[in-house]
N, C-alpha and C positions, 0 to 999 in steps of 0.2 A: 857135232859136224861144224864144221867151222864155214862163217857165211863170206863171202869174198867180198873186197871191200867194195865200197860203195863213194861215187866221187863226191864231193861238196855240192850242195845246190846251190852256193852262193856262187863255187866256179863255176857252175854250169850257167846261171845267169850273166858270169861277168862275160864268160865267153860268146854267150848267144848275144849278148851286146857288142862285143866290139864285131863280130861279126855281120851285124845286122846294120849299123850304124853308117854302113858306105851306101848300104843298098837303100837306105831308106832317104838319105841326102841325096844321093843320084834319083829318087822318084821324086823329088820335091822341085828341084829347079829351082831357079829363080824365079819367084812371085809364082811358085805352082805349087797347089794342095796334093795332096797322094793321089787325090781319082785325075790328076792332071787339067783342074780346074784352076783358072787365076786366081791370086791372091793381092787384097792391095798392099802395095807395098808400105813400108814404115818412115814417118816423117822423119827427116835429119836436119832439115834447118828450120829455124823460127818462122820461116813463110810457109813453109809446109807444113808445120803443126796448126800454124793461125788457121791456113786455109782449110785443115783437116776439121777443127772448130767451127768455121762457115758452112762447110760440109755437110757435119753432123746435128748444124741447127735448121738449116733452110732445106737440102737434098734429098734426104734419108728417106721421106713418107714416100716418093717414086723412086729411087734409086737403091731403096736396100730390100733384099726382100727374103721371106720367109716363107712357109708353107703357108700359115693362117694368113698372111697379107694376099699371096696369092690365090687362095680362096675368096676372098673377101672384096677383095679390090683389082682383079686381075687385070681391068679393063683400062684402069688409071695408071699401072707400072710403065716405068719407063727402063731403058736399059739399066744392067748395075754400074757401069764406066769403070770396070775393073778391069785395066790393058788396052783403054779407051785409044792413046798416045800411042802405045807401045803397036798397034793394030791397025791405026786409022790416021797417026801422024797427023790431027788438023793442026793447023796454024793458029798462034796465040788469037789473032785477031777473029778469025772463024770461031773459037771455043769463047772468046768474050760477046761476040754477038748474040750468039744461041745462048749463053746465059741471060745477058744483057732482055733482048728481045725475044726469048722463047720461040716456039714452033706455033704456030696457029692449031688452033683444038688438038692440039699434044702435049705441049711446055709453056706454063706460064714463065714471063719474062719477070726477069730482078732489076729492071732498070732503077724503079722506084724505092728496092728494098735495102739490096749492096748499093756501096761505096766502090770507088774506084782500086782502095786497096784491098779490100773484100774480095772482088774477083781477081784481080792479080794474085791473091795468095790461094786463090782456089783453083786456080789454074795449076800455080806450082805445084798443089796437093795433087790435082787432076794428073799430072805427068808421071808421078809414082805410083799412082792409084793400081 
């Protein structure tokens, strides 16, 4: 008895990929993860890249969350700051004041830690985060 011809698995995989790509891209949107949660933008300028370095050197303990950190130090965690400028659109002066002065009993200030250029770079990065 002759077996019916089966489609090649590579052909099926390619067809599936072609059909699913537009759906996956639409689900992600700009700055969105597949689940609809915001994701940080990618730095494209030297200032944004420098600001990203400042962020990861000084801000990640409180503003980067994972499950283990939430369990251990949840009361000390601040917001993730992803989408901050898109959602609240603070002025640069307000952001600078918060970074330098902090928030009493909630966030330490960095006026003695960061120089003006680092604060400007950090703000440039936060705008795309």
